[in-house]
C-alpha positions in Angstrom: 105.3 120.1 -195.8 105.3 123.8 -196.9 105.5 125.2 -200.2 109.1 126.4 -199.5 110.2 122.9 -198.7 108.5 121.4 -201.7 110.4 124.1 -204.0 113.6 123.3 -202.4 113.3 119.6 -202.7 112.2 120.0 -206.4 115.5 122.0 -207.1 117.5 119.4 -205.2 115.8 116.6 -207.2 116.4 118.6 -210.5 120.2 118.7 -209.7 120.1 115.0 -208.7 118.5 113.9 -211.9 120.9 116.0 -214.0 123.6 113.5 -212.9 122.0 110.8 -214.9 121.3 110.3 -218.7 117.7 110.1 -218.2 115.1 110.4 -215.6 114.4 106.6 -215.6 117.9 106.0 -214.6 117.7 108.6 -211.8 114.6 106.9 -210.5 116.2 103.6 -210.6 118.8 105.0 -208.2 116.1 106.1 -205.6 114.3 103.9 -203.2 110.5 103.9 -203.1 109.9 106.3 -206.0 109.2 106.1 -209.9 110.1 108.1 -213.0 106.4 109.3 -213.1 106.7 110.7 -209.6 109.9 112.5 -210.5 108.4 114.0 -213.7 105.3 115.2 -211.7 107.5 116.9 -209.1 109.9 118.5 -211.6 106.8 119.9 -213.6 105.4 121.5 -210.3 102.2 119.4 -210.5 102.4 118.0 -206.9 99.0 118.3 -205.6 98.8 114.4 -205.1 102.3 113.9 -203.7 102.2 112.8 -200.0 104.3 114.4 -197.4 105.9 111.0 -196.9 106.9 110.7 -200.5 108.5 114.5 -200.3 110.4 113.3 -197.2 111.5 110.2 -199.0 112.9 112.1 -201.9 114.4 114.9 -199.8 116.5 112.3 -197.7 118.0 110.9 -200.8 118.7 113.9 -202.9 120.4 115.8 -200.3 117.9 118.4 -199.4 118.7 120.0 -195.9 116.0 122.6 -195.6 114.0 120.9 -192.8 116.9 121.8 -190.3 116.7 125.3 -190.6 119.6 127.4 -192.1 121.6 125.3 -194.4 125.1 124.4 -193.2 127.7 126.3 -195.2 130.6 124.1 -196.6 134.0 125.6 -196.4 137.1 124.6 -198.5 139.2 123.5 -195.6 142.7 122.1 -196.4 141.4 118.5 -196.2 138.2 119.4 -198.5 140.7 121.0 -201.1 142.9 117.8 -201.1 139.9 115.5 -201.3 138.5 117.4 -204.2 141.9 117.3 -206.0 142.3 113.7 -205.5 138.7 112.9 -206.8 139.1 115.0 -209.9 142.5 113.3 -210.6 141.1 109.8 -210.0 138.3 110.7 -212.4 140.3 112.3 -215.0 143.0 109.7 -215.1 141.0 106.5 -214.1 143.0 106.1 -211.0 142.4 104.1 -207.8 143.2 106.0 -204.5 142.6 105.3 -201.0 142.2 108.4 -198.9 142.7 108.2 -195.1 141.9 110.9 -192.6 140.7 111.4 -189.0 137.2 111.0 -188.1 135.2 114.1 -188.5 138.0 115.7 -190.8 135.3 116.3 -193.6 135.9 113.4 -196.0 132.1 112.6 -196.2 131.1 116.2 -196.6 133.8 116.6 -199.3 132.7 113.4 -201.3 128.9 114.4 -201.0 129.7 117.7 -202.7 131.8 116.2 -205.3 129.2 113.7 -205.9 126.8 116.4 -207.2 128.5 116.4 -210.5 127.5 114.0 -213.4 129.0 110.5 -213.5 130.1 110.7 -209.9 128.6 108.0 -207.7 128.9 107.8 -203.8 128.4 104.4 -202.4 128.1 104.2 -198.4 129.8 101.1 -197.1 128.8 99.2 -193.8 130.0 96.4 -191.9 126.9 94.3 -192.3 127.1 94.4 -196.3 127.3 91.1 -197.9 128.8 90.9 -201.4 125.2 90.9 -202.9 124.3 94.1 -200.8 127.7 95.6 -201.8 126.8 95.1 -205.5 123.1 96.0 -205.4 124.1 99.2 -203.8 126.4 100.2 -206.5 124.1 99.0 -209.1 121.3 101.1 -207.6 123.4 104.1 -207.2 124.4 104.1 -210.9 120.7 103.6 -212.0 120.5 100.0 -212.4 117.5 98.0 -211.0 118.8 94.7 -210.1 117.0 93.2 -207.1 116.4 89.9 -208.8 119.7 89.4 -210.5 122.2 86.7 -209.6 125.4 88.2 -208.0 127.5 87.4 -210.9 125.1 88.7 -213.5 124.8 91.8 -211.4 128.5 92.4 -211.4 128.7 92.2 -215.2 125.8 94.5 -215.8 126.8 97.0 -213.2 130.3 97.1 -214.7 128.9 97.5 -218.2 126.6 100.4 -217.0 129.6 102.2 -215.4 131.8 101.7 -218.5 129.2 103.2 -220.6 129.1 106.2 -218.4 131.2 109.2 -219.6 134.1 109.8 -217.3 132.8 107.8 -214.4 134.0 107.9 -210.7 133.0 105.5 -207.9 133.5 106.8 -204.4 133.4 104.3 -201.5 132.7 106.0 -198.1 134.0 104.1 -194.9 135.4 101.5 -197.1 137.3 100.1 -194.1 134.1 98.7 -192.7 133.8 96.1 -195.5 134.2 92.5 -194.6 137.0 90.5 -196.3 134.5 88.6 -198.5 133.2 91.9 -199.9 136.8 93.2 -200.3 137.3 90.2 -202.6 134.3 91.2 -204.7 136.0 94.8 -204.8 139.0 93.0 -206.5 136.4 91.5 -209.1 134.9 95.0 -209.6 138.3 96.6 -210.1 139.2 94.0 -212.5 136.1 94.8 -214.8 136.7 98.6 -214.5 140.5 99.0 -214.6 141.4 101.9 -216.8 137.7 102.6 -217.4 136.6 104.1 -214.2 138.3 106.2 -211.5 137.8 104.8 -208.0 138.4 106.6 -204.6 138.0 104.8 -201.2 137.8 106.8 -198.0 138.3 105.6 -194.3 140.1 106.4 -191.1 143.8 105.2 -191.0 142.6 101.9 -189.4 142.7 100.4 -192.7 146.5 100.8 -192.8 146.6 98.6 -189.8 144.3 96.2 -191.3 146.1 95.9 -194.6 149.4 95.5 -192.8 148.0 92.5 -190.7 146.5 91.1 -193.9 149.8 91.2 -195.6 151.8 89.9 -192.5 149.4 86.8 -192.4 149.3 86.4 -196.0 145.3 86.6 -195.9 143.4 86.0 -199.1 143.0 89.1 -201.2 145.0 91.7 -199.3 148.0 91.6 -201.7 145.6 92.3 -204.5 144.0 95.2 -202.9 147.3 96.8 -201.7 148.6 96.4 -205.3 145.4 97.9 -206.7 145.7 101.1 -204.5 149.4 101.4 -205.8 150.7 100.2 -202.5 150.2 103.6 -200.8 147.5 105.6 -199.0 146.7 109.3 -199.5 146.8 110.8 -195.9 145.0 114.0 -195.6 146.3 117.0 -193.7 144.5 117.4 -190.4 142.2 120.2 -189.7 143.7 123.5 -188.5 142.4 126.3 -186.3 142.4 128.5 -189.4 139.9 126.0 -190.9 137.6 126.0 -188.1 137.6 130.0 -187.9 136.5 129.9 -191.8 133.8 127.5 -190.8 132.6 129.7 -188.1 132.6 132.9 -190.3 130.7 131.1 -193.2 128.0 129.8 -190.8 127.3 133.1 -188.9 129.7 133.1 -186.1 131.8 136.4 -186.7 132.5 137.7 -183.2 136.1 137.3 -182.1 135.0 135.9 -178.7 132.6 133.5 -180.1 135.1 132.1 -182.6 137.6 131.6 -180.0 135.3 129.6 -178.0 134.6 127.3 -181.1 138.3 127.0 -181.8 139.4 126.2 -178.3 136.5 123.6 -177.9 137.5 122.0 -181.3 141.1 121.7 -179.9 140.0 119.8 -177.1 138.2 117.3 -179.4 141.0 116.8 -182.0 139.4 119.4 -184.4 136.5 117.0 -185.1 134.2 119.0 -187.6 131.2 117.2 -186.3 131.9 118.7 -182.8 132.6 122.1 -184.4 129.1 122.1 -186.2 127.6 121.3 -182.8 129.6 124.0 -180.8 128.5 126.5 -183.5 124.9 125.7 -183.1 125.2 126.0 -179.3 126.8 129.5 -179.8 123.7 130.7 -182.0 121.2 129.1 -179.6 122.5 131.1 -176.7 122.1 134.2 -178.6 118.5 133.8 -178.5 
């Protein structure tokens, strides 16, 4: 672990902590660390901090310095749309479900927006139970709740969010949540209505799932559909111009090289993960 890495992690940690009203609450949102460790690192007194602890913190606060040059995020059309949707939901306490193609930059835009105070990004997964779902939210907003009953956890988590100034919850890959967890999202919404903005992100598969749920009158689907305003916000697809801007921002400036990246992206539905990989290949072939 180099000094440069440690300095970079400290700055990323400082930015992360600034989102929370106290270091204790920031520490509660992180796995495997404590407020004391955070204070020590921020003070630059890290002689006794293990490399493992540095890596644990780095992975959770968004430090990317281990992978060489930091990837430069570009304001693609989808990125701009996402940012406006999240800002609007936060300001007006709205609930919006955003859908877009895999690899269009939804997660990247959410991560960037979640650097701001009072914005909390929750990563959803298909193996989440309702207790996992609530504990993840509770931890993200800085509440330690490992031993709380589910109902107690819901009430305490909602109360913590409501006490936060201008809060916004962002649920990434929300379409992966099982039906039972969907039902608990309704409970959470009922606690937070008009008090917290909520943005859910997924591919357009969720539209098919919701339609089927409504068609077969499955429990909870009418409520979910109502709470998102019976409409999804569909992002514009990534364009060649977006890919060109990403190339330039990340060190690919020769016309021939840019054209290679754009042509490759076109073959893969302009998936930005593929674009990132192709840019890396172009840089590597220069050496």
